[in-house]
C-alpha positions as CSV (number, residue, x, y, z in Angstrom):
1,X,-48.7,14.0,-54.3
2,X,-46.9,11.5,-56.5
3,X,-43.2,11.3,-56.2
4,X,-41.4,10.4,-59.5
5,X,-39.7,7.0,-59.4
6,X,-36.2,8.5,-60.0
7,X,-36.5,10.9,-57.0
8,X,-38.0,8.1,-54.9
9,X,-34.9,5.9,-55.6
10,X,-32.6,8.8,-54.8
11,X,-34.5,9.5,-51.5
12,X,-34.5,5.9,-50.6
13,X,-30.8,5.6,-51.2
14,X,-30.1,8.7,-49.2
15,X,-32.2,7.5,-46.3
16,X,-30.5,4.1,-46.3
17,X,-27.1,5.8,-46.4
18,X,-28.0,8.1,-43.5
19,X,-29.3,5.1,-41.5
20,X,-26.1,3.2,-42.2
21,X,-23.9,6.1,-41.3
22,X,-25.8,6.7,-38.1
23,X,-25.6,3.0,-37.2
24,X,-21.9,2.9,-38.0
25,X,-21.3,6.1,-35.9
26,X,-23.2,4.5,-33.1
27,X,-21.1,1.4,-33.3
28,X,-17.9,3.5,-33.6
29,X,-18.6,5.7,-30.6
30,X,-16.9,4.1,-27.7
31,X,-18.9,3.7,-24.5
32,X,-17.9,6.1,-21.8
33,X,-15.7,4.5,-19.1
34,X,-17.2,4.7,-15.6
35,X,-15.4,6.8,-13.1
36,X,-12.7,5.1,-11.1
37,X,-13.5,5.3,-7.4
38,X,-10.9,4.9,-4.7
39,X,-12.4,1.7,-3.3
40,X,-12.4,0.2,-6.8
41,X,-8.7,1.2,-7.3
42,X,-7.8,-0.4,-3.9
43,X,-9.7,-3.6,-4.9
44,X,-7.9,-3.9,-8.2
45,X,-4.5,-3.4,-6.6
46,X,-5.1,-6.0,-3.8
47,X,-6.5,-8.5,-6.3
48,X,-3.6,-8.4,-8.7
49,X,-0.4,-7.2,-7.1
50,X,2.4,-9.8,-7.0
51,X,3.6,-8.7,-3.6
52,X,0.4,-10.0,-2.0
53,X,0.8,-13.3,-3.9
54,X,4.3,-13.7,-2.6
55,X,3.0,-13.1,0.9
56,X,0.3,-15.7,0.4
57,X,3.0,-18.3,-0.5
58,X,4.9,-17.4,2.6
59,X,1.8,-18.1,4.7
60,X,1.3,-21.4,3.0
61,X,4.9,-22.4,3.7
62,X,4.5,-21.4,7.4
63,X,1.3,-23.6,7.6
64,X,3.3,-26.5,6.2
65,X,6.0,-25.9,8.8
66,X,3.4,-26.4,11.6
67,X,2.4,-29.8,10.2
68,X,6.0,-30.7,10.1
69,X,6.6,-29.6,13.7
70,X,3.8,-31.9,14.9
71,X,5.5,-35.0,13.6
72,X,7.1,-37.5,15.9
73,X,10.7,-38.7,15.5
74,X,11.1,-41.6,13.2
75,X,12.2,-45.0,14.7
76,X,15.5,-46.5,13.7
77,X,15.9,-50.2,12.6
78,X,19.4,-51.6,13.0
79,X,21.0,-55.0,12.1
80,X,24.2,-56.2,13.7
81,X,26.2,-59.4,13.0
82,X,29.2,-60.5,15.0
83,X,31.4,-63.2,13.5
84,X,31.8,-64.6,10.0
85,X,31.5,-68.4,10.3
86,X,28.2,-70.1,10.6
87,X,27.6,-71.7,14.0
88,X,29.7,-69.0,15.8
89,X,27.9,-65.9,14.7
90,X,25.6,-63.6,16.7
91,X,22.9,-61.7,14.9
92,X,21.0,-58.8,16.5
93,X,18.0,-57.0,15.1
94,X,16.7,-54.1,17.1
95,X,14.3,-51.1,16.8
96,X,15.3,-47.8,18.4
97,X,12.6,-45.2,19.1
98,X,13.7,-41.7,20.3
99,X,11.3,-40.2,22.9
100,X,11.4,-36.4,23.2
101,X,11.3,-35.1,26.7
102,X,11.0,-31.6,28.2
103,X,8.1,-30.5,26.0
104,X,10.2,-30.3,22.8
105,X,7.4,-31.1,20.5
106,X,5.0,-28.7,22.1
107,X,7.6,-25.9,22.0
108,X,8.5,-26.7,18.4
109,X,4.8,-26.5,17.4
110,X,4.4,-23.2,19.3
111,X,7.4,-21.8,17.5
112,X,6.0,-22.8,14.1
113,X,2.7,-21.3,15.0
114,X,4.4,-18.0,16.0
115,X,6.1,-18.1,12.6
116,X,2.8,-18.5,10.9
117,X,1.4,-15.5,12.9
118,X,4.4,-13.5,11.7
119,X,3.8,-14.6,8.0
120,X,0.0,-13.7,8.3
121,X,0.9,-10.4,9.9
122,X,3.4,-9.6,7.1
123,X,0.7,-10.3,4.6
124,X,-1.6,-8.0,6.4
125,X,1.1,-5.3,6.6
126,X,1.8,-5.6,2.9
127,X,-1.9,-5.3,2.2
128,X,-2.2,-2.2,4.3
129,X,1.0,-0.7,2.8
130,X,-0.3,-1.4,-0.7
131,X,-3.6,0.1,0.2
132,X,-1.8,3.2,1.5
133,X,0.3,3.4,-1.7
134,X,-2.9,3.2,-3.8
135,X,-4.6,5.9,-1.7
136,X,-1.5,8.2,-2.1
137,X,-1.2,7.5,-5.8
138,X,-4.9,8.1,-6.3
139,X,-4.8,11.4,-4.5
140,X,-1.6,12.3,-6.4
141,X,-3.5,11.9,-9.7
142,X,-6.4,13.9,-8.3
143,X,-4.0,16.7,-7.3
144,X,-2.1,16.6,-10.6
145,X,-5.5,16.8,-12.4
146,X,-6.5,19.8,-10.4
147,X,-3.1,21.4,-11.0
148,X,-3.4,20.8,-14.7
149,X,-6.9,22.4,-14.7
150,X,-5.5,25.3,-12.7
151,X,-2.7,25.7,-15.1
152,X,-5.2,25.7,-18.0
153,X,-7.3,28.4,-16.2
154,X,-4.1,30.4,-15.6
155,X,-3.3,30.2,-19.3
156,X,-6.8,31.4,-20.2
157,X,-6.6,34.3,-17.7
158,X,-3.3,35.3,-19.2
159,X,-4.7,35.2,-22.7
160,X,-7.7,37.2,-21.5
161,X,-5.5,39.8,-19.9
162,X,-3.2,40.0,-22.9
163,X,-6.3,40.4,-25.2
164,X,-7.5,43.3,-23.0
165,X,-4.1,45.0,-23.1
166,X,-3.7,44.6,-26.9
167,X,-7.1,46.2,-27.4
168,X,-6.2,49.1,-25.2
169,X,-2.8,49.5,-26.9
170,X,-4.5,49.5,-30.3
171,X,-6.9,52.2,-29.0
172,X,-3.9,54.3,-27.7
173,X,-5.0,54.0,-24.1
174,X,-2.1,51.8,-22.9
175,X,1.6,51.8,-23.3
176,X,3.4,49.4,-25.6
177,X,5.4,48.3,-22.5
178,X,2.2,46.9,-21.1
179,X,1.7,44.9,-24.3
180,X,5.2,43.4,-23.9
181,X,4.5,42.5,-20.4
182,X,1.2,41.0,-21.4
183,X,2.9,38.8,-24.0
184,X,5.3,37.3,-21.4
185,X,2.5,36.2,-19.0
186,X,0.8,33.7,-21.5
187,X,4.2,32.3,-22.4
188,X,4.9,31.5,-18.7
189,X,1.4,30.1,-18.3
190,X,1.9,27.8,-21.2
191,X,5.2,26.5,-19.7
192,X,3.4,25.8,-16.4
193,X,0.6,24.1,-18.2
194,X,3.1,21.8,-19.9
195,X,4.8,21.0,-16.6
196,X,1.4,20.2,-15.0
197,X,0.5,17.9,-17.9
198,X,3.8,16.0,-17.4
199,X,3.2,15.7,-13.7
200,X,-0.2,14.4,-14.4
201,X,1.1,11.7,-16.8
202,X,3.7,10.6,-14.2
203,X,1.1,10.4,-11.4
204,X,-1.2,8.3,-13.7
205,X,1.7,6.0,-14.5
206,X,2.3,5.3,-10.8
207,X,-1.4,4.5,-10.2
208,X,-1.5,2.3,-13.3
209,X,1.5,0.4,-12.0
210,X,-0.3,-0.4,-8.8
211,X,-3.8,-1.2,-10.2
212,X,-2.8,-2.7,-13.6
213,X,-5.5,-0.4,-15.1
214,X,-5.2,2.3,-17.7
215,X,-6.4,5.5,-16.0
216,X,-5.7,8.0,-18.7
217,X,-9.3,7.9,-20.0
218,X,-10.9,7.4,-16.6
219,X,-12.2,10.2,-14.4
220,X,-11.4,10.0,-10.7
221,X,-13.9,10.9,-7.9
222,X,-12.5,12.8,-5.0
223,X,-13.8,11.3,-1.7
224,X,-15.2,13.6,0.9
225,X,-12.9,14.5,3.8
226,X,-14.6,13.7,7.1
227,X,-14.7,16.0,10.1
228,X,-11.5,15.6,12.2
229,X,-12.0,13.5,15.3
230,X,-10.6,14.4,18.7
231,X,-7.0,13.5,19.4
232,X,-7.1,10.2,21.3
233,X,-5.7,10.2,24.8
234,X,-5.5,6.5,25.3
235,X,-2.8,4.4,23.6
236,X,-5.2,1.8,22.3
237,X,-5.2,3.2,18.8
238,X,-1.4,3.0,18.7
239,X,-1.7,-0.8,19.3
240,X,-3.3,-1.1,15.9
241,X,-0.5,0.4,14.0
242,X,1.3,-2.0,11.6
243,X,4.7,-1.4,13.2
244,X,3.4,-2.1,16.7
245,X,1.6,-5.3,15.5
246,X,4.8,-6.4,13.7
247,X,6.9,-5.9,16.8
248,X,4.4,-7.8,19.0
249,X,4.4,-10.8,16.6
250,X,8.2,-10.7,16.6
251,X,8.2,-10.7,20.4
252,X,6.0,-13.7,20.5
253,X,8.3,-15.5,18.0
254,X,11.4,-14.8,20.1
255,X,9.6,-16.0,23.3
256,X,8.7,-19.2,21.5
257,X,12.3,-19.7,20.6
258,X,13.3,-19.3,24.2
259,X,10.9,-22.1,25.1
260,X,12.5,-24.3,22.3
261,X,16.0,-23.7,23.7
262,X,14.9,-24.4,27.2
263,X,13.3,-27.7,26.1
264,X,16.5,-28.6,24.3
265,X,18.4,-28.7,27.7
266,X,16.5,-31.9,28.6
267,X,18.1,-34.9,27.0
268,X,15.9,-37.3,24.9
269,X,15.3,-40.9,25.8
270,X,15.9,-43.7,23.3
271,X,14.1,-47.0,23.8
272,X,15.5,-50.1,22.2
273,X,13.7,-53.4,21.6
274,X,14.9,-56.3,19.5
275,X,16.0,-59.9,19.1
276,X,19.4,-61.5,19.3
277,X,20.3,-65.0,18.0
278,X,23.4,-66.8,19.1
279,X,24.3,-69.6,16.7
280,X,26.7,-71.3,19.2
281,X,23.8,-72.1,21.6
282,X,21.1,-72.0,18.9
283,X,19.0,-69.7,20.9
284,X,17.2,-66.4,20.4
285,X,16.7,-63.9,23.2
286,X,15.0,-60.6,23.5
287,X,16.9,-57.3,23.7
288,X,15.6,-54.3,25.6
289,X,17.6,-51.2,26.3
290,X,17.4,-47.6,27.3
291,X,19.8,-44.8,26.3
292,X,20.0,-41.2,27.5
293,X,22.7,-38.6,27.0
294,X,24.5,-37.3,30.0
295,X,24.4,-33.5,30.0
296,X,27.9,-33.1,31.5
297,X,29.5,-30.7,29.0
298,X,26.7,-29.3,26.8
299,X,23.6,-28.0,28.6
300,X,22.6,-25.6,25.8
301,X,23.1,-22.7,28.1
302,X,24.6,-20.4,25.4
303,X,21.5,-20.9,23.1
304,X,19.2,-20.2,26.0
305,X,20.9,-17.0,26.9
306,X,21.0,-15.9,23.3
307,X,17.3,-16.5,22.9
308,X,16.5,-14.6,26.0
309,X,18.6,-11.6,24.8
310,X,16.7,-11.7,21.5
311,X,13.4,-11.7,23.3
312,X,14.5,-8.8,25.4
313,X,15.5,-7.0,22.2
314,X,12.1,-7.7,20.7
315,X,10.5,-6.3,23.9
316,X,12.5,-3.1,23.6
317,X,11.6,-2.8,19.9
318,X,7.9,-3.2,20.8
319,X,8.1,-0.4,23.3
320,X,9.9,1.8,20.8
321,X,7.3,1.1,18.1
322,X,4.5,2.1,20.5
323,X,6.2,5.4,21.2
324,X,6.7,6.1,17.5
325,X,3.2,5.1,16.7
326,X,1.7,7.4,19.3
327,X,3.8,10.3,18.1
328,X,3.0,9.6,14.5
329,X,-0.7,9.4,15.2
330,X,-0.7,12.7,17.0
331,X,1.3,14.5,14.2
332,X,-0.8,13.0,11.4
333,X,-4.1,14.0,13.2
334,X,-2.9,17.6,13.7
335,X,-1.7,17.8,10.1
336,X,-5.0,16.5,8.8
337,X,-7.0,18.9,10.9
338,X,-4.9,21.9,9.9
339,X,-4.9,21.0,6.2
340,X,-8.6,20.3,6.1
341,X,-9.5,23.5,7.9
342,X,-7.1,25.5,5.6
343,X,-8.6,24.0,2.5
344,X,-12.1,24.8,3.7
345,X,-11.2,28.4,4.6
346,X,-9.5,29.0,1.2
347,X,-12.4,27.5,-0.7
348,X,-15.1,29.5,1.2
349,X,-13.5,33.0,1.5
350,X,-10.0,33.5,0.1
351,X,-10.5,32.1,-3.4
352,X,-13.9,33.7,-4.1
353,X,-12.5,37.1,-2.8
354,X,-9.4,36.8,-5.0
355,X,-11.6,36.0,-8.0
356,X,-13.8,39.0,-7.3
357,X,-10.8,41.3,-6.9
358,X,-9.3,40.0,-10.2
359,X,-12.6,40.5,-12.1
360,X,-13.0,44.0,-10.7
361,X,-9.4,45.0,-11.4
362,X,-9.5,43.7,-15.0
363,X,-12.8,45.6,-15.6
364,X,-11.3,48.7,-14.0
365,X,-8.3,48.4,-16.3
366,X,-10.5,48.3,-19.3
367,X,-12.0,51.6,-18.2
368,X,-8.6,53.1,-17.4
369,X,-9.0,53.1,-13.6
370,X,-6.1,50.7,-12.9
371,X,-2.6,50.1,-14.3
372,X,-1.7,46.8,-15.9
373,X,0.6,46.0,-13.0
374,X,-2.5,46.0,-10.8
375,X,-4.1,43.4,-13.1
376,X,-1.0,41.2,-12.9
377,X,-0.9,41.5,-9.2
378,X,-4.6,40.5,-8.9
379,X,-4.1,37.6,-11.3
380,X,-1.1,36.5,-9.3
381,X,-3.0,36.7,-6.0
382,X,-5.9,34.6,-7.5
383,X,-3.5,31.9,-8.8
384,X,-1.7,31.8,-5.5
385,X,-4.9,31.4,-3.6
386,X,-6.0,28.5,-5.8
387,X,-2.6,26.9,-5.6
388,X,-2.7,27.1,-1.8
389,X,-6.2,25.6,-1.7
390,X,-5.1,22.7,-3.9
391,X,-1.9,22.1,-1.8
392,X,-4.0,22.2,1.4
393,X,-6.4,19.7,0.0
394,X,-3.6,17.4,-1.2
395,X,-2.0,17.6,2.2
396,X,-5.3,16.7,3.9
397,X,-5.7,13.7,1.6
398,X,-2.1,12.6,2.3
399,X,-2.6,12.9,6.1
400,X,-5.9,11.0,5.9
401,X,-4.1,8.1,4.1
402,X,-1.3,8.1,6.7
403,X,-3.9,8.2,9.6
404,X,-5.6,5.1,8.1
405,X,-2.4,3.3,7.8
406,X,-1.4,4.1,11.4
407,X,-4.8,3.1,12.6
408,X,-4.4,-0.3,10.9
409,X,-7.6,0.3,8.8
410,X,-8.1,-2.2,6.0
411,X,-11.7,-1.7,5.0
412,X,-13.0,-1.1,1.6
413,X,-14.1,2.4,2.3
414,X,-11.2,4.9,2.5
């Protein structure tokens, strides 16, 4: 069949326009953002948060302090001239070299090394704290998203119930009072939906502040909750808690200061070598001397006692941190176990049963077997069950994050 030239031009133009529109639509359609996993969020926060950069500068400064502590005292060059007139003057040039005794340099280096350990530990503690904050913020967004979805479902249920009531009222099978009640339920559901949307926006803002990433258009993946482990009887897990580690490093630092103060009780020796010229006899002679302070009045006893007391204080704080860590570990483990089991029970039995009861009650109301108050009660029971399930799941996530922080976990996997 021969196509007229005019129609052919029209068809060709239409085809070209369709292809161009399709290509433009393909270009305009944004690529879907990949889901934001919890390990990815933690990696983003650790790689960009200024608190960790500040901790890294502290570690670098502590490393430089060790190099400074290793340095020996500088020698002193002195020049002394006695007399003004030529031929009667005495000129002395000498070099004084302090020599540290009592292990001062070794104690000073040990103290600087303990300070570096404290700085490294603080950086690790900040990293763990930041990781815990990201986990909590991530789970808050997940929970807020679930609450927003639950509020949306509640609004739809309310609209569905109101629609059933309006149809029964129109058919003369229900009282206008039921219609008034039905109109109130969707209004309350819309208010709760708006509140849930606001809470979701706030939770997203907190997560964005930690990761530096816009998460409004990103979906989050809820990690699986592992089976609860047995409550540890040995205190070795408490030793990994950040507070216990921090207290242990502080104790080592205070003990190093005790060694520094003890070494300071030993006076330093100063060796002197030089040359002296006497113009009257036109002769130069060597000068050799030794100087050492006499510890008659100041033996650094007060500083030694103060350092020992601070070390004893650090020891007591370490013991207190161990007790608190053991108690917190036990509480967090029990909370996690209870919340996880409650969430599983609600998801497996309570919520499905409540959903079945609501569907049956609503269908029975349509056939005139139940009153509208029964429908409202079934709807309220269903929403309460879903809310309890969501709260239990959120509590389990929170307890899991706290357990990881108490255990000193710092891996990529949550």
